[in-house]
C-alpha positions as a printed Julia matrix, in Angstrom:
93×3 Matrix{Float64}:
  14.8    13.97    7.32
  15.39   10.72    9.1
  14.43    7.42    7.52
  13.9     4.67   10.02
  12.1     1.38   10.36
  12.38   -2.03    8.84
   9.99   -3.79    6.57
   9.91   -7.47    5.77
   9.95   -8.75    2.23
   6.8   -10.76    2.73
   3.35   -9.23    2.68
   0.85  -10.7     5.13
  -1.98  -12.69    3.66
  -5.14  -10.64    3.46
  -8.47  -12.38    3.68
 -11.66  -10.63    2.61
 -13.92   -9.72    5.48
 -17.67   -9.44    5.51
 -19.89   -7.79    8.07
 -22.66   -9.85    9.54
 -26.1    -8.47    8.72
 -28.31   -7.61   11.69
 -30.82  -10.32   12.5
 -33.76   -7.98   11.87
 -32.58   -7.0     8.34
 -34.7    -8.15    5.39
 -33.58  -11.34    3.65
 -32.8    -9.45    0.42
 -30.38   -7.17    2.26
 -28.69  -10.15    3.89
 -28.27  -11.83    0.49
 -26.77   -8.65   -0.98
 -24.14   -8.43    1.77
 -22.44  -11.62    0.57
 -22.43  -10.42   -3.04
 -20.86   -7.12   -1.97
 -18.05   -8.95   -0.18
 -17.39  -11.06   -3.27
 -17.34   -7.93   -5.46
 -14.92   -6.2    -3.1
 -12.67   -9.25   -3.11
 -12.72   -9.41   -6.91
 -11.84   -5.72   -7.16
  -9.03   -5.84   -4.6
  -7.49   -9.14   -5.69
  -5.5    -7.72   -8.65
  -4.04   -5.02   -6.38
  -3.05   -7.62   -3.78
  -1.44   -9.77   -6.47
   0.54   -6.76   -7.75
   1.73   -5.97   -4.21
   2.96   -9.52   -3.73
   5.03   -9.27   -6.93
   6.88   -6.11   -5.88
  10.59   -6.64   -5.29
  11.89   -7.0    -1.77
  13.4    -3.93   -0.14
  17.2    -3.82   -0.33
  17.8    -2.86    3.29
  21.58   -2.52    2.8
  21.09   -0.02   -0.04
  18.52    1.94    1.99
  20.95    2.12    4.93
  23.81    3.24    2.67
  21.66    5.99    1.11
  20.42    7.13    4.53
  24.01    7.35    5.8
  25.19    9.22    2.68
  22.34   11.72    3.1
  23.23   12.21    6.76
  26.9    12.86    5.85
  25.88   15.35    3.15
  27.37   13.24    0.34
  24.08   13.21   -1.53
  22.17   16.4    -2.24
  18.48   16.39   -1.39
  16.13   18.66   -3.34
  12.69   18.59   -1.69
  11.13   20.68   -4.49
  12.37   18.23   -7.13
  11.07   15.26   -5.13
   7.68   16.95   -4.72
   7.54   17.59   -8.48
   8.39   13.97   -9.26
   5.72   12.71   -6.85
   3.16   15.07   -8.36
   4.1    13.99  -11.9
   3.91   10.31  -10.92
   0.42   10.75   -9.49
  -0.77   12.76  -12.47
  -1.08   16.06  -10.63
  -4.03   14.82   -8.58
  -4.42   16.73   -5.37
C-alpha cells in the first residue's frame, strides 16, 4: 500500500447552493426551492463546523509512518484494520 498526496490544514469555505427554478414552474414550487436550500444549509452547517475543528494533519508523522511501513519496521494487519473500520462504523454495510 502506498500513501501519497498532501492535504492542507485549511478547509475551503463551502457556500450553500440553490438551483434556479424553471420560469414555467408554479409560484408555490419556486417558493419551496428557497426553503429547501435553507433547510439543507441548516442540516449541513453542524457537519461543516465539526470539519473545521478537526486537527491539522501532521505531515511529518504521516511521512515517518509511511517510511516505516515501507521498510517493514511496522507490521500491517489488513484484517485488523478492516475490523476496526467496521466497528467504528457500527457494522453498517
